[in-house]
C-alpha positions as CSV (number, residue, x, y, z in Angstrom):
1,X,-76.3,21.4,-14.8
2,X,-76.7,25.1,-14.6
3,X,-79.1,27.9,-15.2
4,X,-76.9,29.1,-17.8
5,X,-77.3,26.5,-19.3
6,X,-80.7,26.8,-19.7
7,X,-80.8,30.5,-20.4
8,X,-78.6,29.7,-23.3
9,X,-80.5,26.5,-25.0
10,X,-83.7,28.8,-24.1
11,X,-82.4,31.9,-26.7
12,X,-80.7,29.4,-29.1
13,X,-84.1,27.6,-29.4
14,X,-85.8,30.7,-29.5
15,X,-83.2,31.8,-32.4
16,X,-83.2,28.9,-34.3
17,X,-87.3,29.1,-34.3
18,X,-87.1,32.7,-35.6
19,X,-84.7,32.3,-38.2
20,X,-86.8,29.5,-39.5
21,X,-90.0,31.8,-39.6
22,X,-88.1,34.2,-41.8
23,X,-86.6,31.9,-43.7
24,X,-89.9,30.1,-44.5
25,X,-91.5,33.8,-45.1
26,X,-88.7,35.1,-47.5
27,X,-89.0,31.6,-49.4
28,X,-92.6,31.4,-49.6
29,X,-92.8,35.8,-51.0
30,X,-90.6,34.6,-53.5
31,X,-92.6,31.5,-54.4
32,X,-95.5,34.1,-54.2
33,X,-94.1,36.5,-56.6
34,X,-93.1,33.6,-59.2
35,X,-96.7,32.2,-59.1
36,X,-97.4,36.1,-59.8
37,X,-95.1,36.8,-62.9
38,X,-96.4,32.9,-64.3
39,X,-100.2,34.9,-64.5
40,X,-99.6,37.5,-65.5
41,X,-97.3,36.1,-68.8
42,X,-100.2,34.1,-69.0
43,X,-102.6,37.1,-69.4
44,X,-104.5,37.3,-66.3
45,X,-104.3,40.8,-64.9
46,X,-105.0,42.3,-61.6
47,X,-107.4,45.0,-61.5
48,X,-108.6,47.5,-59.1
49,X,-112.4,47.7,-58.9
50,X,-113.1,51.5,-59.4
51,X,-114.5,53.4,-57.1
52,X,-117.9,54.9,-57.9
53,X,-117.9,58.7,-59.3
54,X,-120.6,60.0,-57.6
55,X,-120.5,59.2,-54.1
56,X,-123.0,56.1,-53.8
57,X,-121.4,52.8,-52.5
58,X,-121.8,49.6,-54.8
């Protein structure tokens, strides 16, 4: 077993972990978009709070 084996395995494991994290984020994003579409279809809307017009904080 050479040092190159350990270095190669370290890069392979790191690449695998990064790939899994990217896939997880992608699938989770799709699920959240689907949830938002279902909520909006059921009548739930996203609203931003209006900023006070006189400059006073609420």
